[in-house]
C-alpha positions in Angstrom: 0.0 0.0 0.0 1.5 3.3 -1.0 1.9 6.1 1.5 -0.5 9.0 1.6 1.1 12.0 -0.2 0.5 15.3 1.6 1.4 18.6 0.1 2.2 21.2 2.8 2.1 24.9 2.4 5.6 25.6 3.9 4.8 29.5 4.1 1.5 29.4 6.0 1.1 30.5 9.5 2.9 32.8 12.0 6.0 30.6 12.4 6.7 29.6 8.8 8.8 28.1 7.5 10.7 27.0 10.6 7.8 25.3 12.5 6.2 24.1 9.4 9.4 22.2 8.3 9.9 20.9 11.7 6.3 19.5 12.0 6.5 18.1 8.5 9.7 16.1 9.3 7.9 14.9 12.5 5.0 13.6 10.4 7.1 12.2 7.7 8.7 10.0 10.2 5.4 8.2 10.7 4.4 5.2 8.7 2.4 5.8 5.6 3.1 9.5 5.0 5.1 11.2 2.3 5.6 14.9 2.5 6.0 17.6 -0.2 6.9 20.9 1.1 5.9 23.8 -1.1 7.4 27.3 -1.0 10.6 29.1 -1.8 13.0 26.1 -2.2 16.2 28.0 -0.8 14.4 28.8 2.4 13.0 25.4 2.8 16.3 23.7 2.2 18.0 25.9 4.7 15.5 24.7 7.3 15.9 21.0 6.2 19.7 21.3 6.6 19.2 21.7 10.4 17.9 18.0 10.6 19.0 14.5 9.8 16.4 13.6 7.1 18.3 10.7 5.6 15.7 8.2 4.5 12.8 10.5 5.4 10.2 10.7 2.6 10.1 14.5 2.2 10.4 16.5 -1.0 10.4 20.2 -2.0 8.4 21.9 -4.7 9.3 25.6 -5.5 6.7 28.4 -5.2 8.1 32.0 -5.4 5.1 33.8 -3.8 3.2 33.9 -0.6 -0.5 35.1 0.0 -0.4 37.2 3.1 -3.1 37.7 5.8 -5.0 40.8 4.6 -4.5 40.1 0.8 -7.8 39.9 -1.1 -8.0 36.1 -1.7 -9.7 36.5 -5.1 -7.3 39.2 -6.2 -4.3 37.1 -4.9 -5.1 34.2 -7.1 -4.6 36.4 -10.2 -1.8 38.5 -8.9 0.3 35.7 -7.2 -0.2 32.6 -9.4 2.9 31.0 -8.0 1.9 31.4 -4.3 2.6 28.4 -2.1 -0.9 27.5 -1.3 -1.9 27.6 -5.0 0.9 25.4 -6.0 0.1 22.9 -3.3 -3.5 22.7 -4.2 -2.6 22.2 -7.8 -0.6 19.1 -6.9 -3.8 17.6 -5.7 -5.7 18.6 -8.8 -3.0 16.9 -11.0 -3.0 13.8 -8.9 0.5 14.4 -7.6 -0.6 14.7 -4.0 -3.5 13.2 -2.1 -4.1 16.0 0.3 -3.0 19.5 1.2 -2.3 21.0 4.6 -2.1 24.7 5.3 -2.1 26.9 8.5 -1.9 30.0 6.4 -4.6 32.7 5.7 -7.9 30.7 5.9 -9.8 32.9 3.4 -7.2 32.3 0.8 -7.0 28.6 1.4 -10.8 28.3 1.1 -11.0 30.4 -2.2 -8.0 28.5 -3.6 -9.7 25.1 -2.8 -13.0 26.2 -4.4 -11.4 27.6 -7.6 -8.9 24.9 -8.2 -10.7 21.8 -7.0 -14.3 22.8 -7.4 -17.3 22.2 -5.1 -19.2 19.0 -4.6 -22.6 18.9 -6.3 -25.3 20.5 -4.0 -22.9 22.4 -2.0 -23.3 26.3 -2.3 -20.3 27.1 -0.3 -18.0 24.7 1.5 -18.3 24.4 5.3 -15.8 24.3 8.3 -16.6 22.7 11.5 -15.5 20.1 14.0 -15.2 19.9 17.9 -16.3 23.0 19.7 -14.7 22.0 23.1 -13.3 18.9 24.7 -16.2 18.7 27.1 -18.0 17.1 24.3 -15.4 15.0 22.4 -18.1 13.1 20.4 -19.9 16.2 19.2 -19.2 18.3 16.0 -20.6 21.7 15.1 -21.3 22.8 11.6 -20.9 25.6 10.5 -18.3 27.4 12.3 -17.9 30.6 10.2 -17.7 30.4 6.5 -21.4 30.7 5.9 -22.9 33.5 7.9 -26.1 33.9 5.9 -27.9 30.6 5.2 -31.0 29.1 3.8 -32.8 25.9 5.3 -31.2 23.8 2.6 -27.7 25.0 3.6 -28.4 23.8 7.2 -29.4 20.4 5.8 -26.1 20.2 3.8 -24.2 21.0 7.0 -26.1 18.2 8.8 -25.0 15.8 6.1 -21.4 17.1 6.2 -21.4 16.7 10.1 -22.8 13.3 9.9 -20.0 12.2 7.5 -17.4 13.9 9.6 -18.8 12.1 12.8 -18.6 8.7 11.1 -15.2 9.0 9.4 -13.4 11.1 11.9 -14.9 10.2 15.2 -16.0 6.6 14.3 -19.7 7.0 15.3 -21.9 4.6 13.2 -25.2 6.4 13.3 -24.6 9.9 14.6 -27.5 11.9 16.0 -28.2 15.2 14.4 -29.8 18.2 16.2 -30.6 21.9 15.2 -29.3 24.5 17.6 -32.2 26.6 18.8 -33.6 28.7 21.7 -35.8 25.8 22.9 -36.0 22.1 22.5 -39.7 21.9 21.3 -40.6 21.7 17.7 -41.7 25.1 16.6 -38.9 26.9 18.6 -36.4 29.1 16.8 -36.2 31.6 14.1 -37.7 31.3 10.7 -34.5 29.7 9.3 -34.5 27.0 12.0 -38.3 26.3 11.8 -38.0 25.7 8.1 -35.0 23.6 8.4 -36.6 21.5 11.1 -39.1 20.3 8.5 -36.4 19.5 6.0 -34.5 17.5 8.7 -37.6 15.5 9.6 -38.0 14.4 6.0 -34.3 13.4 5.5 -32.5 10.1 6.0 -30.6 11.6 8.9 -30.8 10.5 12.5 -32.5 13.6 13.5 -33.4 14.1 17.2 -34.9 17.6 17.1 -33.7 20.8 18.6 -31.2 21.3 21.4 -30.2 24.4 23.3 -26.9 26.1 24.0 -26.6 24.5 27.5 -26.9 21.1 25.9 -23.6 21.4 24.0 -21.1 20.7 26.7 -22.9 17.6 27.6 -22.8 16.1 24.1 -26.4 15.6 23.7 -26.1 15.4 20.0 -23.2 14.1 17.9 -23.8 16.7 15.1 -25.0 20.2 16.0 -26.2 22.4 13.2 -26.4 26.1 12.9 -25.6 29.0 10.5 -22.0 30.2 10.4 -22.7 33.4 12.1 -24.0 31.7 15.2 -21.3 28.9 15.0 -18.4 31.4 14.9 -19.8 33.4 17.8 -20.1 30.2 19.9 -16.5 29.1 18.8 -15.0 32.4 20.0 -17.2 32.5 23.1 -15.7 29.1 24.2 -12.2 30.4 23.5 -12.8 33.6 25.4 -14.4 31.8 28.3 -11.6 29.4 28.6 -9.1 32.2 28.9 -11.3 34.1 31.4 -11.7 30.9 33.6 -7.9 30.4 33.5 -7.2 33.9 34.7 -9.8 33.6 37.5 -8.5 30.2 38.6 -4.9 31.6 38.7 -6.0 34.5 40.8 -8.1 32.3 43.1 -5.3 29.8 43.8 -2.4 32.2 44.0 -0.5 31.6 47.2 -2.8 28.6 48.0 -0.9 26.1 45.8 2.6 26.1 44.4 3.0 28.0 41.2 3.7 24.7 39.1 0.5 23.1 40.4 -1.6 26.2 39.5 -0.1 25.9 35.9 -1.2 22.3 35.7 -4.7 23.1 36.8 -4.9 26.2 34.5 -3.6 24.3 31.4 -6.1 21.5 31.9 -9.0 23.9 32.2 -7.9 25.7 29.1 -7.7 22.5 27.2 -11.3 21.4 28.1 -12.8 24.7 26.9 -11.0 24.8 23.6 -11.4 22.9 20.4 -8.6 20.6 19.4 -6.0 22.4 17.3 -4.9 19.6 15.0 -6.6 21.1 12.0 -9.8 20.2 10.1 -10.8 19.5 6.6 -12.7 21.9 4.4 -15.9 20.1 3.7 -17.6 20.5 0.4 -14.6 20.8 -2.1 -13.6 17.9 -4.3 -10.4 17.0 -2.6 -8.9 16.8 0.9 -7.7 20.2 2.1 -6.9 20.6 5.9 -6.6 24.0 7.5 -5.1 24.7 10.9 -4.6 27.6 13.3 -2.1 30.2 12.2 -0.5 30.2 15.6 0.3 26.4 15.3 3.7 25.1 16.1 5.3 21.8 14.9 3.2 19.4 16.9 0.0 20.9 15.7 1.2 20.9 12.1 2.1 17.2 12.4 -1.3 16.5 13.9 -2.9 18.3 10.9 -0.9 16.1 8.5 -2.2 13.1 10.3 -5.7 14.4 10.0 -5.2 14.8 6.2 -4.0 11.1 6.2 -7.1 10.0 8.1 -9.4 11.9 5.7 -7.7 10.4 2.7 -7.7 6.7 4.0 -11.4 7.0 5.2 -12.5 8.1 1.7 -14.1 11.2 3.3 -14.8 13.0 0.0 -16.4 10.0 -1.6 -18.6 9.4 1.4 -19.6 12.9 1.3 -20.6 12.8 -2.3 -22.7 9.7 -1.6 -24.6 11.4 1.2 -25.2 14.6 -0.7 -26.6 12.5 -3.5 -29.1 10.9 -1.0 -30.3 14.3 0.0 -30.7 15.3 -3.7 -32.8 12.1 -4.3 -35.0 13.0 -1.3 -35.8 16.4 -2.9 
């Protein structure tokens, strides 16, 4: 069985290319992964020379330009055709790589993935989602931001995407699906949620109705569906809440416990209130593209590469095509 070939945008993120190269080497040392680093070859080779990579399946493809945070994603595709993320995604398009990983400018990665790989049939705009916090490790939330204004059909697509993610990434055979609303009863919610509720009832999904915000940390549904505006607010609220709780705990325990023990407690609380940072696929494009947080260091980059490997080996894209086809058949 041949290794999974992962193209890595070596110039993405706050600590590129140093941490990207380091994380890529770490991942390439695992069984079944072959890495292609994409970016200015001189800069990448300077980093590679710092490590003993004899026998490590890692290659370099030159790209002379970089799309920076703040660049217009659409304009950058025209003005910087040799940008690292574009070159990396074209490798997948040509069949020279199985997946792409980038922790660069999310907007640019999303636009490039759509323009180069195309969208799956029935998907208006690809979705991003995943674990909201570790209090509910078997629950995923879709959408987390790309789609602020939605129609009922979009929410149904998010539910399909979330169900595939729960099956293929979390290993849940028949994931439960719920709409996020301001009440658990049928008939609660705004007009979008009420109309989507009827679509969900008629679908093949394992729909269990509405859940409320206070149900999320208890994992009362495997797939939680909302528009991206709501999902992004939830995501950032969880992040902010985690940071605020950590600060309060440190203040409360100051001089009551040794400093190192306070740090252990604080770090644990922070981890529980934050989503995992190993990266997540962009769902709805015709290929595997994994994005991660721009502040990621080598361990998180290596984990994102492992996520890409899992997505490829679990046939995530083909499964999603199949499920979207079922929704189309249902009308």
